C-alpha positions as CSV (number, residue, x, y, z in Angstrom):
1,X,24.9,-48.1,-138.6
2,X,23.8,-51.6,-139.2
3,X,25.5,-54.6,-137.6
4,X,27.2,-55.7,-140.8
5,X,28.5,-52.2,-141.3
6,X,29.9,-52.1,-137.8
7,X,31.4,-55.6,-138.3
8,X,33.2,-54.5,-141.5
9,X,34.5,-51.3,-139.8
10,X,35.8,-53.3,-136.8
11,X,37.4,-55.9,-139.1
12,X,39.1,-53.2,-141.2
13,X,40.3,-51.5,-138.0
14,X,41.7,-54.8,-136.7
15,X,43.6,-55.4,-140.0
16,X,45.0,-51.9,-139.9
17,X,46.2,-52.4,-136.3
18,X,47.8,-55.8,-137.1
19,X,49.5,-54.3,-140.2
20,X,50.8,-51.4,-138.2
21,X,52.1,-53.8,-135.5
22,X,53.9,-55.9,-138.0
23,X,55.5,-52.8,-139.6
24,X,56.7,-51.5,-136.3
25,X,58.0,-54.9,-135.3
26,X,59.9,-55.4,-138.5
27,X,61.5,-51.9,-138.8
28,X,62.5,-51.8,-135.1
29,X,66.1,-50.6,-134.9
30,X,66.9,-53.4,-132.4
31,X,66.1,-56.0,-135.2
32,X,68.2,-54.3,-137.9
33,X,71.1,-56.7,-137.6
34,X,68.9,-59.8,-137.7
35,X,66.9,-58.5,-140.7
36,X,70.0,-57.6,-142.8
37,X,72.1,-60.6,-141.9
38,X,70.7,-62.9,-144.7
39,X,71.4,-60.1,-147.3
40,X,75.0,-60.0,-146.2
41,X,75.3,-63.8,-146.2
42,X,74.0,-63.9,-149.8
43,X,76.5,-61.3,-150.9
44,X,79.5,-62.8,-149.2
45,X,82.0,-64.6,-151.3
46,X,82.0,-68.3,-150.7
47,X,85.5,-69.0,-151.9
């Protein structure tokens, strides 16, 4: 494998790990209330 091939592979692997980390962080059950709070605020009646 050439250097550029290895670099592309490592970069792709890094992006996959970052994407997986973001997904795990966002869908963590501990964050559910914070994630869904803006949705509830938007649907609340302001009157």
